[in-house]
C-alpha positions in Angstrom: -7.8 -15.0 83.7 -7.6 -18.4 82.3 -4.1 -19.3 81.2 -3.6 -19.4 77.1 -4.2 -23.0 76.6 -7.6 -22.6 78.2 -7.9 -19.4 76.2 -7.7 -20.9 72.8 -10.0 -23.7 73.6 -12.4 -21.1 74.6 -12.0 -19.0 71.5 -12.2 -21.8 69.5 -15.2 -23.5 71.3 -17.0 -20.1 70.7 -15.5 -19.3 67.4 -14.0 -16.1 68.4 -10.5 -14.8 68.2 -8.6 -14.9 71.4 -8.2 -11.2 71.1 -12.0 -10.8 71.5 -11.4 -11.8 75.0 -8.8 -9.1 75.9 -10.6 -6.2 74.4 -11.2 -3.2 76.6 -14.6 -2.3 75.8 -17.9 -3.3 73.6 -16.9 -1.6 70.6 -13.5 -2.5 70.3 -14.3 -6.1 70.8 -16.9 -6.0 67.9 -14.3 -4.6 65.7 -12.1 -7.3 66.6 -14.9 -9.6 65.9 -15.4 -8.0 62.8 -11.8 -7.6 61.4 -11.1 -11.1 62.5 -13.8 -12.5 59.6 -12.1 -11.1 57.0 -9.3 -12.5 55.0 -5.5 -11.1 55.9 -5.7 -8.7 52.8 -8.6 -7.1 53.4 -7.9 -6.9 57.5 -4.7 -4.7 55.8 -6.5 -2.8 53.8 -8.8 -1.9 56.7 -6.1 -1.2 59.1 -4.9 1.3 56.5 -8.5 2.8 56.5 -8.5 3.3 60.2 -4.9 4.9 60.3 -6.2 7.5 57.4 -9.5 8.0 59.7 -7.6 8.7 63.1 -5.0 10.9 61.2 -7.8 12.9 60.4 -9.1 13.0 63.9 -5.7 13.9 65.3 -5.4 10.8 67.7 -2.4 9.3 68.7 
């Protein structure tokens, strides 16, 4: 695993968020990528919707 500085350089070079490299699955990586492209206000709005969706599924 690269150190933090290398990880940040890779992320910047590839135009990806650092969190993308830590995703445990491809769907999670895609969600991180899509969410990172939104402005902060929309990220927060999406998070509220995700919480509501998972609450309906009784996922903890």
